[in-house]
C-alpha positions, 0 to 999 in steps of 0.5 A: 527383178533380179539384181545379182550386184550391189556396192552400199556404204556402212558406217557403224555407230561412234561410242557414247562419250564418257562423263565427267562429273562428281558427286553432290550430296548432303553433308559430303561436300568434297565428293569424288569422281562419279562420271559414268561411261559412254554406251557402245556404239551401234554394229553394222550386221549382215544377215542372210534370209532365204526370204529374200532372193535378190538384191534389188533393194539396194538399187534404192538405198545405199547408205547404212548407218548405225546409231551412236552409243548413249553418253555417260551419266553422273552416279556412274550411270553408263550410257544406253548401248545403241541397237545393231543395225541388221541389213538382210541379204539373199542367202548365197551372197559373197561379201567384199571389202572394196578397197581391199578386195578381200572377201569379208564372208560368204554367206551361205545359210540362212541365219548366218551373219557377219559384223562388216562395220563394228561399233565404237567403244564408249569413253570412259568416264572420270571415275576410272582416272582417278589416282592417289596423285590425282583424285579429282581428275576433270576429264573423260574420254570421248567415244570411239568413232566407228568404222565406215567402208564401202562393200561389193555384194555378189550373189551366186545363186544356191541350187543343187542343180545347174542346167548347163547349155547353150541358149534355146537348147530346151533348159527352160522347158525342162525346168518347167515341166520338173517343177512349179517354176515358169520361166519364159519359153520361146523360140528365140535366144536368150529367153532366160536373162537371170537365174530361176530356181525351181524346187523338183519334187520326187516321190517318197518326199524327196526334192532338191533345187534346180536352176535354169540359168542364162544360156552360155555363148563363145568366150563367156569366160572373157566376159563375152555376153552373159558371160560372168554372170552365167558363170558365177551362178553355176559355181555352187552346184553339186551336179550339171546337167549339160542340156545339148540339142541332138536334133540338129534342127538349128544347124547345131553339132552337139558333140561341138557344143560340148566341147566349146561349154567345157573350153569355157568352164575351163578356161573361167575355173579349173574347179568349174570344169572338174564339176560333175556332169550328166549329159541331157540330149534333148528333142529326141522327137525331133531326130528323124534319120540323123544319127545324132543320138547314137553318135553322141552316146559313143562320144560320151562313153569315151569321155566317161559321160552318162547320156539321157535321151530326153524330150523336154516337151513331152516328158519323155525320159525325164524320169529316169534323168531326175533319178539319176540326178538325186543318186549323185546329189546323195553321193556328192562329197564337197572338196576339201576347200569347199567350206563355204561357212568359213569367214575368210576376212582378216584385216591387213597387219599394219605396222602400230604407226606410220609416218609419211608426208602430205603434199603441203609437207606436214608430217601425217602420223596414222596407226589405230592406236594413235588415231583412236587416242586422238579421236577419244581425247578431249583437248579442251581439257588441261588434264586430259591434254597432259594425259594426251602428252604423257602417252605421246613420250611413251610411245616415244613419237618424237623419236620416230619424227625426229628420225623423218627430219621434223623441225621446229614448228612444223605441222603434225596431222593425226586423224582430224587434228592438226599439232604445231611440233615444240621440242 
């Protein structure tokens, strides 16, 4: 089953907690702190794999959680770093953050990777908090929480050549004739409902990948019929072979078909409309005395398009078409912005702190620094609590809360903790 869209939830591993411990050795009655750091939580990483060609596996599994880091130990022993969670996806997968819609990565090469959820940092052991004023710190940091998000995966077929055209003009027949692919061929519309790839082998060990993409109908640029499912898959191709039925046996006008389909391309994407096209005038064995081929050739000459008369059933004219396609692939020059290797995701810039009011009147403080501090603080330890209060004052959060109108006894909520405000 071909699935080209998926929605998954990813969660990286929490960092391991730091250890609070002290040296206990013979003849060393007052050993110093020696608590080790917690291990790094596991990252969630998407990996492009050329042996995977569909997102169907994500229909049955949508939740992916990496393991947490190990806890620190005494004698300054670090906790074990968790293994990364690797998720394989097809080459050609675009990864989007569902919350923001931002493109995190375009995985267009075999083996290409992107970290979609970074593992939490391990908490520091009490060894790190020794000072001249406090030589026996009893507290250690908790591990940093992992990150989590919903992702949307979209697969765009990777092919050198895309077969473009209305249903039943012969695209599947062409692919069956020139490659080992076996798309269904029948005398009804929309035989092909999913993209099908085939490798075209020419002489001298030359080859390229051709895609038979579902047929287009009027209104596709607005999503009618197979609509965007069709158009998305031809965005990556280098050359489009526009297959037209010149026989007129189904009452079709090849020139009218050409204009309608290119109109849909232009409405969907200006870049797609400018993509290189050559014309495959199919079903020449059924021409009779119609004169359709001559009319098409004259029209396309004025448009600057090359026309190759072919018969997909007998193979007539296909060799010339394929040789020309090969030449155009070799001459293809990517556009300046056609850099599919670039990871374009950037985290949105936010202020260090933001204070809002919840529906129940509580003051809610958000911000990466303060949320991480709360998550990694052990509030059951007096020394750890005093350290939190010192950092609170350093961040001048009291001043910001007063500017928002906080009063004695009001509730302050940060991350998963609630505090009662006291002057």
